[in-house]
N, C-alpha and C positions, 0 to 999 in steps of 0.2 A: 765819658759820657754816657756812663751808666750809673750817675750819681742817684738818679730821683730815683729809680731802682728799690735803691738801699739806702731809702729814709723809714725811718719809723712809721710805723700807725697806728693811731690811738683812738680806738671809739668806746668809749665808757670802759667797760672790764676789761676789753679785748686791747692788747697792747702787743705788737706785730715787731718784731727787727726788723723787716722788712716791709714790700710792694707784692713779692712773689709769693703766689699760690698755688699749690699741686691742685691740677684740675682734679675732679670726680674722671674716674674710668672702669667702666669693666672689668674685672681680671678673671672672672671665675673658676677663683681657685682655692674654695673655700667650702671643703665636701664635708658632706653631711650641714653645710649651711650656715657651717660654724667658721670663725676666722681663727687659723691655730700660727701655730711657728713661723710659716711660711712670712703669713701678713706681715704678723708682729716684725720682722726683721726688713722685711721691704715697704712699711712705714715710717718705720726705724733710721733707714738709711737716706728716707728722703729729710726728714728733719735736720738730720746729722749734716748732709747735704749743703742747708743753710735755707729750705724754704720758710717762708714766715708761719703761712697757714696752713694747712693739710685741707682741703675737704675731702672725703672717703669716697670709694666705688659706691654708688646705690645702693641700700641698705633697705631690705625688704622689711617691711611696717609689720603688726602685726593682725594679720587679714588673711586669711584662707586665698584668695585669688592676687596677694599682692607680687609674687614671686611672676617670673615667664622665662628663666633663664637656669642653666646646670650650674651648680656649685656656685650662686651668689649667696653674701653671707645676709644673715636676718639680723634681724634688730629687735628681737624678742626672744621669751626663751634665756633657761639661766645658763645653760654652756654656750649660746652665742654672745649673752652678755657679759660672760666671763672673759670671752676670748677679746670681744672688743676692750674694755678691762686693762688685759693685757695691752693694749696697742696701743691707748692710751699714754699708760705708762713708760711704755719707751719711748714714746712722740716727745713727752712730758721731759724726760731723764740726759733728751737731746738738747730742750733748750727751745722745741720748739712748742704750736699749738695744731688744733686740731679738730675740725664738726665735722658729724657727719653725714652726708646725705640720706633721706629720708627719703622713698622711693616706692610705686605704687605701678603697676604697670598695665591697667586698666583693660580693656579688649584688648590689645596685643597679645595675652597671653593664650597662651592654648590650651585645650583639654592634652593633660599628660602629664603637665611642667607641675615640678613638685610646689608644697610638699606633697598633694590629694591631686592626683592624676585626674580625676573626677571633678575637679571644681573648673566650670568654665572663667572666660574670661569677663571684666564687669566694663560695662561703662553704663554712664549718664541716659544713653538712651537704646543701650545696645546695639550699637553700631560701629564694624571693625573698618569701615572707608564710608563714603555717600552713599545711602541704599542702599549698602545692606549688612544688615540686619542678622551678624553670628556669633553673638555673645548673648550674655544674662545682661537684661535692664533694668537698671540698680533701682528700688523702691528706697521712699525716703529714710525708713529703717537702714537701709541696707547704706545709702549718704554720712547718714550719723556714724554708722560701726566704722566707714573710714575715717571719718575726721577723729573719733575718735580715737582709732587707733594713729592716725600721725603725731596727733594730741601725746600717747604716751609713749610714745619715741622720744618726742623731745624732755619727758619729765624722766624717763630714761638717759638721757644722752647727758642733763645735767646734775642726774644723779653720777651716773658713769666718772663726774668729773671733765667731761668734753668742753670746748671753751666757747662750743655757740653749735648751734645748730642749721643746717642745710632744708631748704624743701626743694625737691624736684618735680617743677612747675613747669618744665619743657618737654620739647621733643617727641612730642604726642604722646604719653606716658596721660596716668589716668587724671591728674587736676590739667594736665594740658586741653585732655578730651571733653572737659567741663567747660574752659573756656572756648572750644572749635563750635561756629557756628556750623559745621556742618557735621559735627558726631554730634552735639547738644542740641538737639530738637524739641528738646523737653518746653511745654506748656505750665507749669509749674513755676514757682520761686526759685527754682534752681537753673532754668532758663531763659533765653527768648531775650532780652536786651544785655549788654557787657554788663552791667550791672548782678544780673541776677547769675549768668554764666560763672560771674570772677564769684557768687557769692561760698561755692564748695573751698575756695581755697582760703580766702578771708575769713572763714571760717576756723579749718587750720589755723593760722596764724595768729588769730582771737585767743583760739584754744591754750597753745601753747606760751600763749604772752601770759595769759592769764594765770597756768598753772606754774609759769619759770621763775615770772616776775620781770620789773620792767629794766633788767640789767643783764637777762642773760641774750646775747646774740643770735639773730634770727635774719638767715642768709635767702634768699629767695632765686633761685635758678629759674629764668623761663626765655624761651625763643621766639621767631619768627620760624622758623624751619620747623620742618616735622621731620622721620624718618620717609614716612611716605610721598613728601613733597619738599622737597630742597626751597622751592619758590615760593612756599605760604607765605603768609601776611596775615600776622594777626592783629597787626593795627599799618593801616594804609599812609598815613600820614601820622604828625606830629597830635597833631590833635586826637585825632585816636588810642596813641601811645599814651597823652595824657591819662584819657579816659580809664584807660585799661588800668595804669598805675597809682592813678590819687586811692583806690579804696585797699588795697596790697599797703600805701604806707599809711594813710589811715588805721588799717589793723591792723600794724605793728612790724612792718619787716624794718629792719635797720642796717642792711645791705642789696644791694641788686645784684644777681651773676646775670650779665646779659648775653647768655651764649650764639655766637656768632662762628662760622665757619672758616671766615677770615676777618684780622682782625682790621685790617686798612682797609674795607671795604664800607664808605656810605654808605648808612640806613636808607637814608630818602633822599632826593632831589635839591639841589638846591644847599646843598652844607655838606664840608668832609666828616663832619662827626658820624663817628660808628653807632652801633645801639645803645650801647655803654656810655658813650658821651652826650646821646639825646636823654636818657634814662635820667645822667646829672642833672643836666640844664634842667630840667623837665620837673624833676621831684625835690634835689636838693642834697639826694641821699649817696653815699657812697655808692659805685660801682664797680665791679670787675669786668673787664676783657676779657676777651678768650677766641684762639680761632687762628689755629695753625703758627701758635709762638715759636720762634726756633727753629722751627723746620727750611727744610730745601723742598718741601713741595707741600702744598696745600691738604686739606683735608680729604678731600675725594680722589685725588692721585697719589695718597701716603696707602691706600687703599684697592686704590684699581686703577692700573697706571694707562685703560685705554679710556678715565676719566677726563675732561676738558681740562687742559693745563692752561689755559688762557690766561689766568691769574696768577702770574709770579708769584714766589710769596716772597716778602717782604722782613727785610732786619733787623734787627735790634738795635740801629740808631734811630730809626724809623718810630717804633714803639717809642722809644723813650723822648723821644721828641714831642707827640702828643702826648705824653705824658706829661712834660714837662708845660704844656701848653692847657695842662688841669683839663682833659677830656674824660680822663677819667684816676681813680683812684690806685686799683691793683691790680695786678694782670695773671691772669691764669695759664698757668702753666701744663699740658699733658704729653705724649708721645715724645718732646724733648728729655720728657725727665724718666721716662721709660730707661730712653736710652742713657742717661746719664745722672746717676744718682744724685750724683753733686751737682748738675745745673747752675745752679745761683750763686753756687760757690767757686766756681769757676768763670761765671759773667763779671763777677764780680772783682775776680782776682784778673781780668784781660785776657783768660785760656780759651777764650773761642775757638782757635787754632786745631785747639786737642778736644774738641768735642766731638761725640761719636755720630755720626749718622742715622736717626730713627729706621728702622727698616722691620718688617710685619714681621718677618722669624722669631724679631726681638718677645713679640706673643705669646710664643711657645710654652715661654718659662716666665717666673714668679724671681725677681732678682732683685 
């Protein structure tokens, strides 16, 4: 029943043993913002457990306002990069592949955050919510500095031996804030039309492509939902989604990572396709689906027992059937891999009944 999950995936220089991806998950276990031996072992175990591609937790690019949470790893500076080099070597030693997720939190950052507590959040229009201007409104120079920071992250990823790079363009962080009609109300070339609001992401992708070459895989993660609104819609219909995706394809995206809370939910009325399915259909670009894969509760109820549990989770057979129908190419697994480092190998070997159930208490340690 799970055969299609365990077929190889080839895209240019990227060859994966199977279709299982470790989803990026912020763990906050990097004191001093430097990956340590605990982080190395954490990723090594998932590679040894059979994951085809690991996408790291969000790693902050080299900009003073990129970080918004304590103990998250940075992707700049001698010590942090040396720590990531050890992670790459450990994953490769187990036969795995790995890409860092490059991240800037934007307006979500609060004063007092690492590394400089005096630095405020940055946003395209200084808005933290519609009508609430409470952070630094980015100048054109600020925008270019942030683009350069992402591009430098891509260069370092290639230099360190990573197998690709993912740009975090989802969940209401900086890249996604530029996409937003509510948070980006600029009247220059960085705001207004969908084309202008996408320019920030496009320039990041173009820059990485130019500096890292045509063969270095670029993954782009995007979402409809935001941290402040699970019902948000970047694109209300397939036509708007196509308009959003086309410039990103032209800029050089190799794989789209379509973030949803529940992989089994259709994105638009009149079709069973989820967001990854629509993305693949509209672009022809390989896609990663994600959202409560391998769990017995969905995204919200796993963290908040009082949340709406009206959407019962779907089992692996549903996922595989949709993959067999070529709806998407790769499957990202998150919390199930926190509970079970060997999740991929156990599913391959038919040991689903032996899998541990994810519990929030598991987030209190990095193992």
